[in-house]
C-alpha positions in Angstrom: 104.8 79.4 112.8 106.8 76.5 111.5 106.1 73.2 113.3 106.7 69.5 113.0 104.5 66.5 114.1 105.9 64.4 116.9 104.7 61.3 118.8 103.0 62.4 122.1 105.3 60.2 124.2 108.1 62.6 123.5 106.3 65.7 125.0 108.1 65.9 128.3 111.5 65.3 126.7 110.8 68.1 124.2 109.8 70.5 127.0 113.1 69.8 128.8 114.9 70.7 125.5 113.1 74.1 125.3 110.5 73.3 122.7 106.8 74.1 123.1 104.6 71.1 122.3 101.0 71.9 121.2 98.2 69.4 121.4 96.2 68.5 118.3 93.0 70.1 119.6 94.7 73.4 120.2 96.1 73.3 116.6 92.7 72.7 115.1 91.0 75.4 117.3 93.7 77.9 116.3 93.2 77.3 112.6 89.4 77.4 113.0 89.5 80.7 114.9 91.7 82.2 112.1 89.2 81.0 109.4 86.4 82.6 111.4 88.3 85.9 111.9 89.2 86.1 108.3 85.6 85.6 107.2 83.7 87.7 109.8 82.6 90.3 107.3 80.8 87.6 105.3 79.4 86.0 108.4 77.8 89.2 109.7 74.3 89.1 108.1 71.6 91.7 108.1 69.7 89.6 110.6 72.7 89.6 112.9 72.9 93.4 112.9 69.2 93.6 113.8 69.8 91.1 116.7 72.8 93.2 118.0 70.7 96.4 117.9 67.7 94.7 119.6 70.0 93.7 122.5 71.1 97.3 123.2 69.8 99.6 125.9 66.6 101.4 124.9 68.4 104.7 124.4 70.9 103.2 122.0 68.3 101.2 120.2 66.4 104.4 119.7 69.6 106.1 118.4 70.1 103.2 115.9 66.6 103.6 114.7 67.0 107.3 114.3 70.2 106.9 112.3 68.8 104.2 110.1 65.5 106.0 109.3 66.9 109.5 108.7 70.5 109.2 107.4 71.2 105.7 106.3 69.6 102.2 106.0 70.3 99.3 108.3 72.2 97.7 105.4 74.3 100.9 105.4 75.1 100.3 109.1 75.8 96.7 108.3 78.3 97.9 105.7 80.1 100.0 108.3 80.4 97.1 110.7 81.6 94.8 107.9 84.4 97.2 107.0 85.5 97.3 110.6 85.5 93.5 110.9 87.4 93.3 107.6 90.3 95.0 109.4 89.8 92.8 112.5 88.5 95.7 114.6 86.1 94.4 117.2 82.6 95.7 117.1 81.9 94.8 120.7 81.6 98.5 121.7 78.5 99.0 119.5 77.4 101.9 121.7 80.5 103.9 120.7 80.2 102.9 117.1 76.6 104.2 116.9 77.6 107.5 118.6 80.4 108.0 116.0 78.1 107.1 113.1 75.5 109.5 114.4 78.1 112.3 114.4 79.0 112.0 110.8 76.1 110.3 109.0 74.1 113.6 108.7 76.9 115.2 106.8 78.6 112.3 104.8 77.2 109.6 102.6 80.3 107.6 101.8 80.6 104.5 104.0 84.4 104.6 103.9 84.5 108.1 105.3 82.1 107.2 108.1 84.3 104.2 108.9 87.4 106.3 109.1 85.7 108.6 111.6 84.4 105.6 113.6 88.0 104.3 113.8 89.3 107.6 115.2 86.6 107.5 117.9 87.6 103.9 118.7 91.3 104.7 118.9 91.6 103.7 122.6 90.1 100.3 121.9 92.0 99.7 118.7 95.4 100.6 120.2 94.6 98.7 123.4 93.8 95.5 121.4 97.0 95.8 119.3 99.4 96.9 122.0 101.7 94.5 123.9 101.7 95.3 127.7 100.8 98.9 127.0 103.4 99.3 124.2 102.4 99.7 120.6 105.2 98.9 118.2 105.0 101.1 115.1 106.5 100.8 111.6 106.1 104.1 109.7 105.5 105.0 106.1 108.4 107.1 104.9 108.1 110.6 103.4 108.6 109.4 99.9 105.8 106.9 100.0 103.6 109.2 101.9 103.9 111.7 99.0 103.4 109.0 96.4 100.1 107.9 98.0 98.9 111.5 98.4 99.6 112.3 94.7 97.7 109.2 93.7 94.5 110.6 95.3 92.4 112.4 92.7 89.8 115.0 93.7 86.9 116.8 92.0 86.3 120.6 92.0 84.7 120.3 95.5 87.7 118.6 96.9 86.0 115.2 97.2 88.1 112.1 96.5 86.9 110.5 93.3 89.6 107.9 92.6 92.9 106.5 93.7 95.3 106.2 90.7 98.8 105.1 91.6 101.5 104.5 89.0 102.0 100.7 88.5 105.8 101.2 88.8 105.3 102.9 92.1 103.0 100.1 93.2 105.5 97.4 92.3 108.4 99.2 94.0 106.3 99.9 97.2 105.2 96.3 97.3 108.9 95.1 97.1 110.1 97.5 99.8 107.2 96.9 102.1 107.6 93.2 101.8 111.3 93.3 102.6 110.9 95.6 105.7 107.7 94.0 107.1 109.0 90.5 106.7 112.1 91.4 108.7 110.0 92.5 111.7 107.5 89.6 111.3 110.4 87.1 111.6 111.2 88.6 115.0 107.8 87.4 116.2 106.7 90.7 117.8 103.3 92.3 117.1 103.5 95.7 115.4 101.4 98.1 113.2 102.0 100.2 110.1 101.2 103.9 110.6 100.5 106.4 107.8 98.5 109.6 107.3 94.7 109.7 107.8 94.0 110.6 104.2 96.0 107.7 102.7 95.4 105.0 105.4 92.6 103.1 103.6 94.6 103.0 100.3 97.8 101.8 102.0 95.8 99.2 103.8 94.2 98.1 100.4 97.7 97.3 99.1 99.2 95.9 102.3 96.4 93.4 102.8 97.3 91.7 99.6 100.9 91.2 100.9 100.2 90.7 104.7 96.5 90.2 105.3 96.6 90.5 109.1 99.0 93.5 109.4 97.1 96.4 111.0 97.3 99.8 109.3 96.6 102.8 111.5 96.6 106.5 110.9 98.4 109.0 113.0 95.1 110.2 114.5 94.3 106.7 115.7 97.2 106.6 118.1 95.5 106.9 121.4 96.6 108.9 124.4 98.3 106.9 127.1 99.7 104.3 124.8 103.5 104.0 124.7 104.7 104.2 121.1 107.9 102.4 120.1 109.1 103.2 116.6 110.7 100.2 114.9 111.6 101.6 111.6 110.4 103.1 108.3 109.4 101.9 104.9 111.4 104.3 102.8 
């Protein structure tokens, strides 16, 4: 947020005027924590993953070993955790993450697909972390853009996604409209998320992160039960 530097002796006077003085240490710690959060995927090493698994209960440690010897490698599990961290999803509930990976890993090899399944299983945690006093403010993707993103997904004869090919003109138009709408709500200072369809979520996120790196993008199936949803508007 915008701020100005002031002499410390004016702190009490500024408080009386309705301003919120912040000490230098808090400013430094805030910036440092943001740097760490933005780089968590790079900071999570193979060794870190092994340490996290070794700290688990024996049953879950055994589950991790089964997954990483039968269906994927430990580096594959590391890739799953990195993708979650890249979208600021906490991996503190490693037990649930392992259960979700175990459900899909025998049938799917693509890391991205496994991550999408893990996110659905973590819906309660994700929505809980992003909600404000139990209310999740939502900005929706309009029907027009939902269709554009779906049409950009190309599949092979088996129905597997092979590429994402969006028209550059559509990309430019979407970026302009999204920037205008998102900026309007960001300026209000209230936390919110962008919601789209499960099939296009990761591709919408890929574009949005270049415009607003910290804006969460969720799919409809990630909206957990018990969370109050407040619709702010639509990008259309």
